[in-house]
N, C-alpha and C positions, 0 to 999 in steps of 0.2 A: 444505490443512492450514496453520494459521498458528501454529506454535509460537513461543515467545519467543526474543528475541535477547539478547545480553549488554547490560546497561544502559549507557547512554552515560557516566554518571559514573564507572563502573569504567574505561572506556577513557581518559577525560580525566585522572583522578587516579592511575591505576596507577603512572606513573613516580614520583610524589611519595610514594605509599603505601609504596614500597619503600625510601625514604630515611629517615634519622633526622629528627626534627622540626627540628633546628637547621639541617640542610642544605636542607630543603624550604622554609624560611621561613614555615611555617605549621604549627600543631599538628595535623596530620592524624591522625585516629584510625586504628587498625590495620584491615586488611581484615577483613570479617565472617567469622566461622567458619560452618561448616555447621550452622545451628541448626534445620534441619528445617522452617523456615517456607516457605510458598508464595511463590516469587519472582514479583513482579508483572512483567508485560510492558509496555514502554513503549507509549504510545498511538500514537506515530509514530517507531519506531526508525529508525536510519540506514539508508537504502536505497541500497546501491551499484548501479551500473549492472548491468542484467541480464546474467548470464553471467560476472561478475567476483566474486571472493570474496577476503576477507582471511584467512580461517581454515581453509578446506577445500581439499582437492585434488579438483577437479572438472573435467569436460570444458569446453572453451571454447566460447562461442557462435559460430555461423557466420552472422553478420548478413547481411541482404539489402542490396543497393546502395541508397543514397539517391537520390531523384529529382533531376533536373537543377535547378540554381538558377534557370534561365530558365523563366518561365511559358509561353513560346512552345514550349518543348521539355519540358513537364512530364510527358509520357508516356514520355520516355526516361529511363533510369537512368544516373546518373553512376557510373563505375567508380572506386572509391577506389584510391589507391596502395597496393600490397600491402606490408605490413611483412615484411621478410625474416626477422626473428627467429622468428615462429611457423612459417614455412616450414621453417627449419633444425631447429626442435624436432620437427616432424612427421617430417622425414626421419630424424632420429636415432632416433625411436621405431620407425619402420619398419625401420631397419637393425638395431636391437637385437632386434626381434621375429623377423627373418628373412624369407626370401622367402615371398610369399603372405599375409603378415599386414599389417594396417593399424592406424592409430591407434585406430579404434573397437574392434578386438579387444583392444587393450591395456587400455582402460578397462573393457570388459565382463568381463575376467577378473580385474580387481583386486578386492581385498577392499573391502567397503563397509559402512558403518554408517548408522543414521538419527540425525541430530543436529538440535537446534533450528535453525531457519532464520535467516539474516541479514535476510531480508525477511518482511513479513507484517503483517497488521492486528492489532496487539497490543491495541488497544482492544476490538475484537470478541472476541478470545480471552478477555480479562478479564471481559467482560460475560457471555459464555456460561458461563464457569466459575462466576461468581457466581450465575447463574440455576440452574445445576446443583446447586450447594451448597445453595441455598435450597429446592430441591425443585420448582421451576417447570418444569424441563426434564428429561425422562426419557432414553430412548434417543436418541442423536444420531449422525450420521455426517457428518464433514467431507468436502467435495468440492473438489479443487483441483489445480493443476498441481504438478509436483515441486519447483519452485523452483530448477531448474538446467537447463542445456542437456542434451538427451537424444539427439540424433542419433548421438552416439558410442557409444551403448549398443545391444547387440543385443536381439532380441525376448525371449530367455530371461531376460536380466538385468532387463529392464523388468517382465516378469511376476513375477519373484521379489520385486522391490521393491514392486510393487503389492500382492501377496499379504501381505507382512509389514505394510505400512501398514494394510491393511484388517483383518487379524487382531489386531494388537497396538496400533494407534493409532486405530481407528475412522475410517479415512480412505480415500476412494475417489480414485484417481489418474487425472487426465486427461492423457494423453500427446498432445502436439502437436509438429509439426516445429519446429525452431529458427527456420526462416524465418517460419512462421506466428506464432509467439510474439513474435518481434522486431518484425514488422510490426504486430501487435496492440498490444503494450505500449509499445514505444519510439516508434513512428511515429504511431499513431492516438491511443492513450490519453494519452501524455505530451506529444505535440506538438500535438494538435488538441483533444481533449476537456478535458483538465485546464485549459489556459489559458482556454478559452471559458467553462467552468462557473464560473470565478473572475473573469469580466469582463475577461479579457485577450484581446481580439479580435485575431487575427493580421493585421497589415497588410503582411506580407512576401509578395511574389508566390509565394514558395516554399511558403507554407502551402497553397495550392490544390493544388500538386503532391503534397504530403504527404497531403492528404485523399484525392485520387484514388488515390494509390499504396497507401495503408494500409487503406482501408475494407474491401477484400475480405478482409484478414487478420483484422480485427475480427469480421467475420461468421463466418469459418471457426472461430475459437476459440470463439465463443458456440455454434456448432453442435456442436462437440466436447463441450462441457459438457452440452448438451441430450441428446445421444445417450447419454452416460455415465449421467446421472441417470435418464433414462427406462428404461434397461435394468435398473436396480437398484431402481426405485420399486415400492413395494407399496401396495395400497389401504389408506388410513388414514394414510399418511405425509404430513407437511407439508413443503413445500420452501421454504427461506428463501434468497433470492438477495441478494447484497450488492455494492453499490457500482458505480461508473461503468464498470468493466471488463466488466460483464455486463448492460448495459442492454437488449440484445436477447433475453436468455435467457428471461424470463417468457413472451413471446409464442411463442417456439419450443417451450417446454414445454407451453403451452396446446394447440398443435396435436397434439403427441404424446400428451398426457395431459389430455384435456378435463375430467375430473372432479377433477383434483388441486387441492389447496389450496396456493396459491403466494403468497408474500410477497416484496416487494422493498423494500430499505432503501438509501437513498443516504446515504453517510457524509459527503459534502462538500456544497458549496453548489449550489443550483439557481438560475440567474440569471433575470432578467426575460425576457419573451417577445421584446423587441427585441434582446436579446443572443443568446438561444438560436436565433432564426431565422437567425442568421449561419451556422449549421452546415448544410451541404448535405444530410446525411441526417437532418434534424430530424424529419420525419414518421416515418421508420423507428425512430428512437430512442424517440419518444413512444409509438408503437404497441407497441414492444417492452416498455416498462415497464407499459403498460396490459394486458398479458397476465396480470398478477398479480391476485389477489383483493384484496390490500391493498398500498398503496404508502405507505412511511413516509419522513419527513424529520426532520432534526435540529431545525429551528425553524419557527415559524409563517410566517415570511417565505418560506422555501424552499417550503413547502407551498402558499402562496398563489400564488407565481410559477408553480409547476407547473400548478395548476388554470387560471390565466389563459392559460398557454401552450397547454394542450390545447384550450381554448375557441377561441383565436384561430387556431391553426395547423391543428387537426384539425376545427374547427367542430362540436364535440360539446358537449352540455350539461354544465356543470360547476357544482356546488353546493359549499357549505362542507364537505359530508360526502364528496364524491367526484365521479366522472365517470360519467355515464350513457351506455353504449354501446348499440348496437342490440339485443344479446342478453343483456346483463348489466350490473350496476352494480359499479364498482370503487371501493372505499373508499380514501380518502386521508386521512392524518392525521399529526400530529406526535408523534414518539416519541424524544426525545433519549436517546442511548445513555448508560448510566450507567457506574459504576465497580464494582470489587469491594470493597465497604466492609469485609467481614470480613477480607480479606487486608491491606488498608491499615491496619486497626486493629491487627492483629498485628504488621505491619511497623514501625509507628511506635513500638511499645513494645520493639523489639529493642535489645539492648545497643549495637550499633554506631551505631544512629540516635541514641540518647541521647548517645553520645560526640560525634557530629557537632554536635548541638544545643549542647552545652557548648563545643565548640571554636569554633564560629561566634559564639556569644554573647560569648565572651572576646575574640576577635579584633576584633569590630566593636562593642564595648561603647560605648554612648552615641551610636551612629550609626544612620542610617535606611537601610534596604536596599530598593531597588526591583528586583524580579526579573522577568525576562521570558525565556521559553523559545521559541525559534524555529528552524526550519530555514531555511537561507539560500538560498531560491529567490525568484523574482520575484513571487510572489503572497502572500508572508507579511507584507508591510507593514513590513519591517525599516527600509527607507528612511524611511517615514513616522514610525516611532517615533523614529528619530534626529533627524528634523527637528522633531518635537514637543519632544524634549528640548532641542534648540537654542533653540527658542522659550521654553522654561521658563527657560533660563539668561539669555536676553536680557531676559525680563520681570523676573526676580529676580536681578540681577547679584551680589548678596551671596553667592550660592552658587558663584560662579566660583572656580576653584582650590581647591575644597573637595570635589571629587568623585573617587571611585575607581571606575573602570570596568573590568570584565573581560568579554571577549567570547569566545565559542566558537561552533561551528556550531549548538549547541542552547541555550546558556545565556548570557544577559548579565546582569551584576549591576552596578547603580549604587548607590554608597554616598554618601549625603549627610551630610557631616560637620558 
């Protein structure tokens, strides 16, 4: 399930919105009232580390030890120093609960509610809502993990949560151990897959350790999804698998459901074959994706790279339309994910948006604004943008000392006076 998170501009400007305009130094419009409009979800909302939360009271993750920094000892796990604060907190909970009780019992007996997640693919959610509103999508069922560590919950609580999500939110919950999820998400997806798919080839000897260390968890989580989906699949259902977290899932589902219609869509880049072959499980990942009937990408470039990679690594016949396997043909195409135009149109006509337009127009009257929105990680090209801006100032020195720059984790605004 990928419900929306609080929009980032509300977090950035909330301290100023609470102040009078004279104190804030900017004529900020008041916070929007509840106008009944559908609130759009950010395409890439802020994603805190898994197991941490800024808004909710949830169990803490129990991460697995990281591998040794030495490539000579990459099969050994390094034992991190234990933080005494969590230990004291657990002991306090146990003491409060009494003899025979544990921290997990405390969380399992606590009252709980279902709230919008702090993590999730907002772009996917907006696209699905748009397709549903337009009548292109009928009955649907989301399938995903709970979005929080679950080892501290007992079986009864997990069942109750899963039943409510299914009945009230059209969502099937996949429960995995904290150890498996952390190994899958933190170690393999974010440390291995994410950088390589964005042309960041790890050159640290520790990367090999992480790959050996975490591949088994990546496989286990994909297997958990396959079992959950296969158990609930009915003939006539179509299965739509999303993104690099589940690249093995289509092939796993093909083995369990030979007749199922399966689609796979990659929301991020797919690199050239020279880069993709740097992954040790390159064949397994490609074969996993080819379990689908249809594989989709955001751009023609990513689509072409995938076809060339399949041809060169798997030695299969690849055409412009797809990949020919021994027993079937896999269609491959470009399907850039869209936006929710109806909600955007309603949102831009809202009173608070009109006030923002007027406030910004008055504040920067006669000035040029260059706006960029980026998450500050190593594959976003923020450094290159700053270097290009430096080149601009060197090329056109008349603009020096006439620039107003505001930077945040998601938004940078350059004003040319």
